[in-house]
Steps between C-alpha positions, in 0.01 A plus 500: 500500500647831382815643666303789653256251654786290636665804658173607665429146622854455639490836677161421652620155615820642651312765699222257597732215606748731673228666710343159575838354597577793732159466664535123547863531611394748767218270612735198499757690706237599758370141515852357528593746777179422690548122474868525596414703809228247581757217491736703720218574746423130530867420562525786752210355697667159504832656604327690778332178621832318492663786693232480770563125535874555537439779749280264701778236499749758629261597781469134611875447488554822697256392773663158532846655483612204293687582183552131425141457392455485120414823311289386203470701175258341255588476132498684262580774751844603622574703811772698677504628860691823566595670826469874565830561313374302196739216572383153405385279789351222291447444123363228273705607194843641413606826332295717728463866407438785743125540552311815404317563825335817368256291296269223614505335155747537215642309203856368519623334179239227432364497856216681675625595848301574818662676799332478840625715790504296825360670810589372755831346394450127547841331548670822384330496157423857387408433136339201338551457122285260299531462125368287217553480126277729296230296327651557155300214349171681555647829373630330184161337452333845513751635246433208265124549524536874429724435196258237368208736549687784325586269207142376454355848553754645257390268220134559585532878486719478187217319319239742638722796406547368146125482439446838665773641277330357191179672607698818567652512150189381312394862415850557358471182291163610363642842408802345327280253313273784384805694385639194321167450320509866401858462371401186310206672331706813428792312345262298288339814363836676445668221309323535165517881453865518610603222261305668219666839559855357512446282193359786293782733612755249375312470167482878455873539573585213265263557205426871503689823529332698777595871537388514865799309640492669841133426542557140396780473756269624774236247399766228503623600850146515635413165344812332637427645843152350486646173374749487789225573753294223341794258526556591866133457588489167317818385675359607836180305437661181366832491686370302797392204285730536198727220380843651455736382229850540639757541222862611467434860397760731342447817706697720255256429216201545730611838640587630153156389380326679789706818452394501136138458613532806727708702253207723398429591864869566567528727196178688580639611840845577358661252739867420444547123509824346621553127450764268636385144434726199542465223243437133576285556809262201518229479768263208568163678497159504335504742206173674601635550853820651363304736273276615786808548720694716252197682357374621836842627604554679167146640502547652848843637408345675199171608660660659809802641319551867419467647152846472350614278787734201505426128493779252569453127435788275605530122507778273617532124547283480816276803492343803335453860613266770367571856614303816423536871582136544593298624795616223734312331783455610859725272713206443737305337217773271367367202697136550404533568125519127425154445644208447270335822367764721666639780283828681551347829383128561467554788258583247230261247350497128559337236718784444744555139392832528311738474795269248664542275195877560506516400866292185442724389213817570699370295793383209282851459351687580824665801338626792710344843450660820623356847451668832577333835454526867592231757449557716191819308421383170359459130569722197444355149498742207506398136451751221559439142391 
């Protein structure tokens, strides 16, 4: 799966799963609230029944005027009898708190409390309090069932979302595959004529004295440009399945070699080259990857530079920087220029794959890439390994 496909699939899954989770979370909250209130309602009915029983006992005791008769409070209920001043007359538990007579039912710590106002006052009792422990076991059971349902539903919708996402990105895959086939056919057709042109140019320069040196230079620059485009397209097509040969590469020799390769292009634009290359810099990297990395950065620095501009190439023990005095890049586009087929400036030629290849190589080796640019002032690209 290509990076663009992965990004599209991940974004689709995030939006799909997030919206599904919010919807199910809302439904679960409503269900949990309803069931919790249902449990409380059942306990309130039982508390009310127990309160009526206790009220009936008080009425019997009041009629017999015998306070020595037993006052029975069935478990798991607890009760307190208060007078008109909320003073305790009788209680079945300690640590009694002042009752909230403004509510018929309320929650106090882990208890559900019922307050009944006595009228008439049997044996001086003005308020009857009955309480019982909240049925936390049933509430916890509901929570567990909701969490289990959310877990199973989450996996179910993740699988469904994955297949929906694959269907969603299938047109993109077809387009990319068609483009890759086009690139494959194009590179195949370009290879032979480009090689022939470059080989014959070298023979002419070596064996013959040609008076049209400027024209020959232009042909050489154009041919090398085509050759570099061919190499990039080939790399783009084969990179996903290529077997890399990681070697200890001397970066000084490589950069000098690539600067020599681009020397004709640099001279044709009158660019002043400044070099500051540290010796003995060895990097564990595939040689083709290193060439594509340096070539694309140098090519952009030359292509987007001004006539008679400056090009600075510096290398130290853990990095390299390439700075030009060209047209620069809009800061708003700095994040998108590494995407496939994105170009920094559409007025110049190219396929928009150079910086994409650079970014892919940097990521594959866990290098660090930093780019700084200002419009009409130039661009600096720094790679640290």
